[in-house]
N, C-alpha and C positions, 0 to 999 in steps of 0.2 A: 237870150236875157239879156237886157242893157241894163249899164249900172253906171251912175256917176262915181268920180274918185273918191276914195275915203281916205286920201294919204296923211290928211291930217288928222286922222283917228291917233289918239295915244292908245298906248298900252295900259290896260287895267294892271293895278297890283297885285289881285287875288291869281294873276295867272299871265305866263307869257303870250305875247301877240306875234304874229309874224303875218306876212304878206304872203296868201295863197297863191300857188302857181298858177293854178285854174283860172282866176280872174285877174293874175297879172296885179296890176296896182289900185285896181277896183275896189279890193275889198283888204277887211283884217280880220283875221280867222284868231280865235281864242281857245285855248283848253283851259280848261277852271279843274282845279285839283280839289273838289271838294266832292263827301259823297255823295251827292244830289245829282252832280254833274260829270261823276268820274266816266271819261271813256267818250264824252261828248265835246264837238268841237262846233264853235259858233263862226260862223261866219257873216260879218255886219256888213252889210251893203246901205247904199242909198239909192232908192229906187228911182226910176225916170216916170214914173206911172204907178198908183194903187188901185184905182177903179177898173175893174177887168170886165171887158163884156163877154158873156158866157156865148159860146159859138151857135149858130142857130140850131146846128143838129142835135144837139143836146138834149136830153131827158128832164133839165133840172126846169121847174117851177116858177124860174125868176131871170132876169135878164144881165143883171152888174153883182159882182162879187168883190169882196176886200180879202184880200191875205196879206197879214204882215210876217207869217212865216211862209217855209219851205221844208220839208221833213219833220218830223215829227217824234219826240221819246215818248210819246204812246206806246209806239212800238207794235200796233196791232198789226197781226201778222196776216189780215185779209185786206188793207188799207189800200184801195183804187190808186191813192195818188202816188203810189211806190213809183211809178211809170215816170212821174214829172221828174224825177231826179235823173233819169238819165239824160232829159234835155239839158241838163247842166254837165253832162259827163261824172256826174256820181252814180255809186252805188244804190241801186233800189232794195237792196236787202238790208246789210246791216249799216250799212251807210246811212238810206232814209232813216234809221232810227237815231243815228248821231252825229249827222254831218248836216246842221240846223243852218240853213239861211235866216237872219234876222234882216228883215228891211226899217232900218232903224230909225230913218224919216218918216215913216208909215203917218203919223198922227200931222204933220204937217203938208206932207203931201197930199192928204186927203182932204185939209182944209181948203189949200189951193184948187184942187180940183171942183169941190163942192160948190167952191165960190166963182167959177168960170160959167159964162155966158150959155155956152150948150149944156149945161148938165140941168137938167127938167126935174129933178128931184126925184128919181126913181125908187121903188126898194131895191136895198143892199142886202147880201146875203154874205154872211160871214159862219167861217167854221164847214164849208162845203168843200173845201178841198185838203187841208190839214187843220188839227184843233189851234184855235185862235187861244186857247186858255191851256195849252200845254205847260208844261214845266218849265219851259223858257219865258213865258211871260211873267212869272214869278219874277225874274230878274231884271226883264228888260221893259216891262211898263209900259205896252203900247197900247192895249185896249182903254184905259184909260181917256189917252188923249182922242182915241179914235170914236169914243162915244161922247165924249164931250163935243165933237165938233159934227156928229152926225144930230145931237141934241140942238146944239146951235142953229142946226140950217132947217129946223123940224124934218128932217129925212130919215122915212120909215126903214127900219132896217131887221133882220133878225138874225140868231145866233143860234146855231146847232152846235154842241158841246160835250165831252165827257168828264169836264174839269170844275171840280168843286171849287176851283179858284175865281168863278163869276160870282161869287158872293162878296168877293172883296170891292167889285163894282155896284153893290145893291143901290147903293143910294144914287149913282149916278143914271143908272137903269131906271129907277123911278122916277127921276127928272124927265127923262129922256121920252118916258112914257105919258107924261103930262102935254106933252105938245107934238108927239107924233106917236104912230104905231109902232110898238116894238114886240118882237115875237120871241119865245127864248123855248129852245126844246133840248132837251137833254137824251142822249143815244145811250139805252139800256134793253142790250139783246136779250137776256139771259140773268138768271141768278148763280149757277152751279158756279160755285168758288173755283174749284179745279179747275173748270175751262176756261174762266177769266184770268187766272193764273199764268195760263199757258198760251193763251190766243191775245191777251190784251195785258202784257206784263208792267207798261206803264203808266197804266190810267188808276185812278182810284177806283173803289172798290164798287161794285152795282149798288149795296147797302149806302154808300156814300152819297152817290150820287142821287138816288132816291131822297134821301135826307135833304139834299139841297133843293129839288123840287119843292120838297115840303115848306123849306124855310124859303124860296122865291115865293110861292103861294101864298103863306102867311103874309107876307110883307105886300102882298097887290100885286105882283106882277105872276101873272098864267104863264104855267110852264104847261107844253106837253109831252110826252115822250116818245120819239123813234123808237119801238124794237127792234132794233139792228145791229148788228145783220143776225137773224135767223139762220142758225147754222146746220146745215140738213145732216141728219143722225144722230147728233151732237147736243142740240139745242132746240131741236122740233118735237119732241113727246108731249103729247098732249097735255098731262101732268106738269111739265117745265113750263109751257107757254100759260096754263092758269097761274101757276105761282107768279109769274114776271106781271102777267095783268091784274092778279089780286092785289100785288105789293105797289104795284104803279098805282091804283084805285087809291088806295091807303093812306097812298104818300100827297094824294091830291092833286094829282097829274089832270090838267084839262082835256087832253086826248089823249090815245095811244094808237098808234101807227107800223104796222111791221113792216119790215123790209127784206125781203131774201137776200142771203149772201150772192154775192154774184162776182165772178172771179175775171177780171180785165187783166191783161196781158202786164208784164211786172208785178202785178200781185198774185195772177195765178201760179207763177213759177214759185214763189216764195211759200204760199199757203199749201200746196202741194207737198211741197219738200218737209213743211211741219208736220203736214198729215201723215206723210210717209215715217217720220220719226216716232210720232206719237200715236198714230191708231192707222196702222198699215193696211189691217184688215177695210178699211173705207176706200183706200185708193180705188179699187174696181168700179165701187158704186160712186163714187165722185169723177170718173171719167166716164161714166154712163149717163150721170143725170147733166153732167155739163158738156155732152158730147158736141151739144149744136153750138156752143158758143161762152160766152161770159154768164150768161143768165139761166138760172134755173127755168125746166120748160114753164108754160103757163099754167099748166095743170097742178103744179106743185105750187106754184105762188098763188092761184086760187086760193087751193085748199088750205094753207097757213093762212091768208088774209080772212078767208069764211071764220076760220076756229078761233082768231083773235077778235074780229069783230063781235062773236058768238059771245068770246066771254067777257068783253069790254061792256056790251050791252047788258049783260047778267051783273056787272059790278058796277053799274051805273057811269058811264065814262064812254066816248064813242070816235071814231077814226077822227083825223085831223081834217078839218077843214078850214086852213088858213087864209085870210083875206088880209092883205095888206094895204090899204089906202091911203095916199098921200094926202093929207090936208093944206090943199092949193085952192086956189081960186078956180070956181065952175068950168072957164075955159080949159083946163087941162083934163086929160082923163086919166082917173085915177087906176092903179095897176093891180090887178087882182090874181091871185095866186093860187090853185090849189092841188095837195099834195095827193098825186096819184098813188096806185097800189105798191108800184117799183120806181124807185128811184137811183139816179146815178150819185148817192150823195156820201156813201161810209166805204 
C-alpha cells in the first residue's frame, strides 16, 4: 500500500494526533475521545489511486471498485475483508474493528481519475470491501464528494451498505440517478435481534435498515436487499427466512438475493472464535460444513437459494438481476452485471 505524505495535516482539537510508526510520516493517526468513537483510531492517509480493478479470478460481477475506508467499525464477526488488514500489518480481529484507514483525498482523487483519457466510464461498485457508510463516514463525509463526482461524469455506480447514513445523501443519489444508472442494495441477512447484537454489533438494527429501504423507495431510489449472510444453524430456519423475506417485501425492496455465509482466511479464525464462545455446540457442525474451504457446500447454498426465491415469489418480489448500463455513445459497449447465487461480497 502506497500513500502520499500527510505531514502537513494538523491535529484535530477533539483528539490528539500522532504520526503512526507503521506508516512513518505518511499518515496522521487520531484517537477521538467521544462515546461514538471511543477506542477507535483513524489513520488519515492520502491515497495514490482510488479506482481499483477487481482481480480477474474474483467472483465479483463487476470490474472496478472505490473504497474510501479500510477497516470497519461495524465489527461484523464474519467480514471477509478482515484479511486485508494484514496487508498493512494491522490486526484482523479487534484491529480491523478499531484501526480505520481513511483515504481523506478520495473525492478529489476520483475526480482526477475519472477525467483521465483511459477511463471508459465503466460501472463502479462501492461497499464491496468495507462499508462506505460505516460510522466513520459521519465524521469524514467522503461519500458526498464521491457521489457528486460520479454524477458529474454520468458514471454508473452501485452501493452496498448496512448503514442508514446513506439517507443523508438521498438528494445526491436522486440527482445522480437522473443522469446515470444507480444501484443501491441494503444488506439484511436476518431479523433476530440477539444474533444481530452479537454478530454485527456496530451496525444499525435490521429494522432500521429496512426502514431505510422503505425511505429510499418512497423517494424514487429503487433498493434491493442482499439477504447476507444467511448464517447456518443460527439464521437459516425456514421461519427465520420467511420472516426476513416478508419484512423485505413489506419495506418495498425491489429484490431479495440470499448469500450464504462464507469464511475466508482471516474471517474464518475470528468467526470460529466467536462461535466457540457463543455457540460451542455448533463448532463441530461448522467444521464439517466448511471442511472443503471457505464456502458452504453447493447443496446447502442451493437449498437456501430455493427457499428464499420461493418465498420471494410468494411475497411478490424476486431475486436480484441487476443490469448497469453506462449511458454513452453507441461505439462503447455497455457493462451488464448479474448477481449470481453466491458472491464474495460480505
